[in-house]
C-alpha positions as CSV (number, residue, x, y, z in Angstrom):
1,M,-125.9,1.4,-56.2
2,P,-127.2,2.9,-52.9
3,A,-130.8,4.2,-52.9
4,L,-129.7,7.9,-52.5
5,L,-127.6,7.7,-55.7
6,R,-130.3,5.9,-57.5
7,E,-132.8,8.7,-56.6
8,R,-130.2,11.4,-57.6
9,L,-129.7,9.5,-61.0
10,A,-133.4,9.4,-61.6
11,Q,-133.6,13.2,-60.9
12,L,-130.8,13.9,-63.3
13,M,-132.3,11.7,-66.0
14,T,-135.2,14.1,-66.3
15,H,-133.1,17.0,-67.6
16,D,-129.5,16.0,-68.2
17,Q,-129.1,15.3,-71.9
18,E,-125.7,13.8,-71.6
19,L,-126.9,11.3,-68.9
20,Q,-129.9,10.4,-71.1
21,K,-127.6,9.7,-74.0
22,L,-125.4,7.5,-71.9
23,A,-128.4,5.6,-70.5
24,K,-129.8,5.1,-74.0
25,E,-126.4,3.7,-75.2
26,H,-126.3,1.4,-72.2
27,S,-129.7,0.1,-72.9
28,E,-129.0,-0.4,-76.6
29,Y,-125.9,-2.5,-75.7
30,E,-127.9,-4.5,-73.2
31,A,-130.6,-5.2,-75.9
32,Q,-127.9,-6.4,-78.4
33,L,-126.4,-8.7,-75.7
34,Q,-129.8,-10.1,-74.9
35,Q,-130.4,-10.8,-78.6
36,L,-127.1,-12.6,-78.8
37,A,-127.9,-14.6,-75.6
38,K,-131.0,-16.0,-77.3
39,S,-128.9,-17.6,-80.0
40,P,-128.4,-21.4,-79.4
41,Y,-125.0,-21.2,-81.0
42,L,-122.5,-18.3,-81.2
43,N,-119.8,-18.5,-83.9
44,L,-116.5,-16.7,-83.5
45,E,-117.8,-13.4,-84.9
46,D,-120.7,-13.5,-82.5
47,L,-118.4,-14.3,-79.5
48,Q,-116.1,-11.4,-80.5
49,R,-119.2,-9.1,-80.8
50,E,-120.4,-10.2,-77.4
51,V,-117.1,-9.3,-75.8
52,T,-117.0,-6.0,-77.5
53,L,-120.6,-5.2,-76.5
54,K,-119.8,-6.0,-72.8
55,K,-116.7,-3.7,-72.9
56,L,-118.7,-0.9,-74.5
57,K,-121.5,-1.3,-72.0
58,L,-119.2,-1.3,-69.0
59,R,-117.4,1.8,-70.5
60,V,-120.8,3.6,-70.7
61,K,-121.7,2.4,-67.1
62,D,-118.4,3.9,-65.8
63,A,-119.2,7.2,-67.7
64,I,-122.6,7.3,-66.0
65,E,-121.1,6.7,-62.6
66,R,-118.5,9.5,-63.2
67,H,-121.2,11.8,-64.4
68,L,-123.3,11.0,-61.4
69,A,-120.4,11.4,-59.0
70,E,-119.5,14.8,-60.5
71,H,-123.1,16.0,-59.8
72,V,-123.0,14.6,-56.3
73,R,-119.8,16.5,-55.7
74,Q,-121.2,19.7,-57.0
75,D,-124.3,19.3,-54.8
76,A,-122.3,18.5,-51.6
77,P,-121.8,21.5,-49.3
78,A,-118.2,22.8,-49.5
79,S,-116.3,21.9,-46.4
80,D,-114.7,24.6,-44.3
81,P,-110.9,24.3,-44.5
82,T,-110.5,26.0,-41.0
83,N,-112.1,23.1,-39.2
């Protein structure tokens, strides 16, 4: 993610509750994945859980990026259609 977007994301995180919720979910999925990674052996159920967590984490990441893109579009000056 470019530095400018990271800065904007940090700004939004201070007051955007939806973004805070998404970031919390993302962190929770990451923590669960890290816990699974510590296991020396993953049974079938663990492997399925790992795949599910990765998909959920990616879905949340995409939602964060969409949310951020929407804010960036709103912040961008409107282009003049006559030019």
